[in-house]
C-alpha positions as semicolon CSV with decimal commas, in nm:
position;residue;x (nm);y (nm);z (nm)
1;M;-7,924;-1,058;6,810
2;W;-7,932;-0,827;6,510
3;R;-7,885;-0,454;6,519
4;S;-7,943;-0,255;6,207
5;M;-7,955;-0,471;5,893
6;T;-7,733;-0,760;5,791
7;E;-7,720;-0,913;5,445
8;T;-7,669;-1,289;5,437
9;Q;-7,665;-1,573;5,185
10;V;-7,644;-1,946;5,254
11;D;-7,542;-2,188;4,977
12;D;-7,698;-2,086;4,645
13;G;-8,009;-1,943;4,810
14;P;-8,116;-1,583;4,769
15;K;-7,941;-1,300;4,949
16;R;-8,156;-1,180;5,238
17;V;-8,150;-0,868;5,451
18;L;-8,224;-0,950;5,813
19;H;-8,347;-0,692;6,064
20;A;-8,336;-0,684;6,445
21;G;-8,509;-0,990;6,591
22;E;-8,496;-1,200;6,272
23;R;-8,296;-1,523;6,252
24;F;-8,188;-1,789;6,008
25;Y;-8,068;-2,150;6,015
26;E;-7,783;-2,318;5,831
27;Q;-7,783;-2,691;5,762
28;P;-7,463;-2,877;5,863
29;G;-7,214;-2,842;5,576
30;A;-7,386;-2,535;5,433
31;V;-7,171;-2,261;5,283
32;H;-7,232;-1,917;5,432
33;R;-7,144;-1,712;5,123
34;V;-7,240;-1,361;5,234
35;S;-7,243;-1,196;5,574
36;R;-7,212;-0,819;5,575
37;N;-7,359;-0,503;5,715
38;A;-7,640;-0,388;5,487
39;S;-7,633;-0,034;5,628
40;A;-7,388;0,234;5,521
41;T;-7,451;0,436;5,838
42;E;-7,540;0,202;6,127
43;P;-7,323;-0,069;6,285
44;A;-7,446;-0,428;6,273
45;K;-7,406;-0,697;6,538
46;L;-7,507;-1,062;6,538
47;L;-7,496;-1,356;6,774
48;A;-7,411;-1,704;6,642
49;V;-7,516;-2,015;6,835
50;F;-7,369;-2,353;6,741
51;V;-7,547;-2,669;6,857
52;V;-7,301;-2,958;6,821
53;D;-7,212;-3,300;6,954
54;T;-6,971;-3,294;7,248
55;N;-6,685;-3,444;7,045
56;D;-6,717;-3,209;6,745
57;R;-6,406;-2,996;6,698
58;N;-6,427;-2,810;6,365
59;L;-6,722;-2,572;6,372
60;T;-6,614;-2,386;6,060
61;Q;-6,407;-2,472;5,755
62;P;-6,224;-2,253;5,503
63;F;-6,424;-2,191;5,187
64;K;-6,295;-2,363;4,875
65;Q;-6,371;-2,189;4,545
66;R;-6,561;-2,387;4,284
67;E;-6,367;-2,477;3,973
């Protein structure tokens, strides 16, 4: 659930500003490069849902900078 506006970017795609009720999808292995509050005055909240196989353990991985 989004409150206010959240700026997001996945992989090398464009940065997007999402508003309440909007959603996005990330492919497995995608790099979530940007996730920040797009408002200087209102708080932002989001809900993340992971759909995984029962035996999956690592849902996220540290980002490695490109060389």
